[in-house]
N, C-alpha and C positions, 0 to 999 in steps of 0.2 A: 930886425924882426919886430913884429907887432906885439905889444904887451897885452896880455890877456890873463884871465883867471878861469879856472874850471870849478864849478860849484856843484849843485845837486845832481844826482844820477837821473838821467832821462830814460835810459834803457840799459838793462844788464842781462847778459847771457851767463847763466850760472851752471857750469859743469854739464852741459847738454850732450847727451849721447843718444844715438838712434840706431836700432837694429831692424833689418828687414829679413824675415825668415832665417834668423841666425847669423846674418851677414852684418858686420859692424860698419856702418856708414860714417857716423860721427862719433868722435871720442872725446868726451870731457871738454867741449868747446866753451871757452870763457872769453868774454869781452865786455867792455863798459863804455858807454857814451855819456859824457857829462855836459851840462849846460855851459857853453862858452860865453863869457862876458868880456866885451871890449868897450872901453870908455869911449863915448861919443859915436858909437856905431852899433847897428843891429846885425849880429852874425849868428844865423842859425847854423846847425851842424850838418855837414855833408860828409858821409863816410863812403868811400869806394871799397867794394867787397869783391876781391879778385881771386881767381884760382882756375886750374885747368878744367876742361869739360869733364863731367861725370864724377867730379870729386866730392860732390854733396852740397854745393851752394844752393841749388833749388830746394833741397831737403831742409836746410837751415832757414832758408827764406820762408818756407811754409810754416815752420815752427815759430819764427819771429812774428809771423802774421797771426798766430793763434789758430791756423787752419789744420795743423797736424800736432799730435802730442809727442813729445820725446819719450824714449824709453826710460830715461832718467834725466834729472836736472830740470831746469825751467828757464823761461825768459820772463822778465818782469819790467813793467813800465813805472817810472816815477818812484822807484824803491817800494812799490806796493808788496804786500806779503802774500801774493798769489800770482799764478801764471797769467800771462797775457791771454785775452779772450778774442775770438774772431770778431772783427768789426771795430776793435779798438785801434787798429793800425790801418792806415790807408794803403791799398795795394794798387799799383799801376802795372797791369800786365803788359806783356810785350805787344799784344795785338790791339791794345787800347779799346776794350769793349765798351760800347755805348748803346743806348736804346735807339735802334735804327728807325723806329716809327715816331721819334720825337726830334724836334729841332734842337739846335744848340741851346737856345733859351730853355726849351723844355727839359732837356737833360740836366742843365745846371739848376733850374728852379726846383726840380724834383729832389736834388741833393740839398739845396739851401733851405727848402721849406721844412725839412726834418729838424732844423735847429733854430730857425728864425721865423718871426711873424712874416706874413706874405709881403707886406710893404718893405720891410727891411731886407728880406730875401732878395726881392727884385733889385733894390738899390745896390746890394752887394754884387749881385750877378752883373749888372750893368757896369759897375766900376771895374770888376775884374776883366770883363770883355774889353774894355778900353785899355786897361793896363797891359793886357797880353795880346793886343792886336787882333781881336776877334770880333770887333763891333760890326764889321761888314758881313760877317757870317752868321749873325744872330738868328736869322730865319732859315738857315740852311740845315739840311738833314745830314747825318753822318756820311752817307754815300757821296755827298757833294763836297766833302772836305778832303784836303790833302793829308798825307800821313802826319806831317808836322802839326797841322791844325787839330787832327783827332787827338794827337798826344797832348796838346795844350788843354783841350776840353776834358780829357780823362784825368789829367792832373788837377785841374780846377774843381772837378767833381769831388775829389777826395779832400781838397782844402775846404770847400763849402760844406762838406759833411762834418767839419770840425777836427779832421785828422791832423794832428801836429807831427805825427811820425808817419813818413811815407816810405814804402818799399817799392823800388822801381826795378823791374826785370829787363835787363838789356836795353836801356833807352837809346843807345847809340847804334844798335844793330841795323845794318842796311842803309845807313844815312851817308849822303855825300858830304864832303868837308863843310859846305855852307850850312846844310841842315844840322850837322853835328854841332857846329859852333852855336847855332840858334838854340839847340837843346841844352847846351852847356850854360848859356846865358839864362835860359828859362829856369833851370835848376837853381842857379845862384839867386835869381829874383824871388823864387818861392822860399828859399831858405832865409832871405833877408826880410821877409814879411813879418816875422816874429822871432824873437831870440830863442824860443823853445822849439821852433820848427826844426825837425830832424829828418834828413833824407838819406836813406841807405840805398846805394846803387849796386846792384849785382851785374857785373859786366866782365867781358873778356878784353875790352879795350882799355889797356893800361894807361895810355897817354890821355885819352878822353876823361878817364876817372881822375887822374892826377891833376888835370887842368881845373877841376871844380871842387875837389875834396879838400878838407882840412886834415883828414886822417885816412889811411888805407889799411884794410885788413887783408892779409894774404893767407889763403887757406891751403894747407898742404898735408902730407902724410909722412910718417917715418919710413925708413928703409932698413932692412936687415944688413948683415955683414956682406951678403952677396949682392946687395943692391935691390933686392925684391921689395915690393911695396908691402908694408904692414898695414892691414885694414884699420880704418878709423881715422877720418880727417879731422883737423882742428885748425884754429888760427895760429899759424906757426910764427907769424911776425906782424907787428903793427908799425906803421910809419906815421910820424907826426910831421905833416907838411907845414904847419905853422912855425915850428921851431927851425925848420929848414929854410924859412922865408919864401915858401912856395904856395901860400894860401891867399885867397881873397883878392885875386888880381885877374881881371878878365883878359889880360894880355900876357898871362903867365908863360905861354909858350915861347915868348921872346926873351925870357929871363935866361941868362947864360947857364944857370944851374939846372934848368928844367930838363933839357935833353939828357945830360948825364944821369939825372935821377931816374928818368924813364928807362934808360939803358941798364941801370943798376937793377931795377925791378924786372926787366926783361930777362936778365941773366939768372936772377933768382927764380923766375917763373918756371924755367926749364927743370928746376930741381924739386919743384913742389909735388 
């Protein structure tokens, strides 16, 4: 197992509840992400956020992004004494929205110029294009890009905007095994750019999430004596993949402990 330390709080969900028209969707959700330090390596945080469809993952996603307000509780960044605000967290939506009338360079420069002088912005964009295999597409428009290329551009937009916390909505949806592996590597590369980079992945794909994450959050609900669902979802269990020896390895699927771990989560998933 890799030795590591957890230091300051990067994101904290503090007793978040949410009601819609009297219906309780989220119930006192609590979770904390801390900065992970590893001697001799840069390890950003990657959290896989899993749970059945309709359980409230998207609702919590929007609250973490500052796009919706909870009925009670709050989400804070960097232990600040106020709720997160819209724009402070990067959001990579499932359809990877880009400005269709701008080239790849135009899309990325628009993001970079908000935070850097024009010369430095261009240098950063060119460097990222090379690092993420997009140099050949620099003058392409979004309609000319593959789904994977659009995904990379959308993620880099958020990085160039200065977002160190990224929320990704179903980044593995509809991908074939090769494209899925590329997305996993992409997420790991983004996390490794800076120790404070934090990526939270909302997904139904347990194996793909486990392959890139250092922690998993499993959202579920309680049941009464008759087995009926009690309204109000929360994070019922967290899994530390570092302590299990299942983090920070691009070939983790070949680890003998990986498949049994995914099966363990699959079995719990049915009870969430």
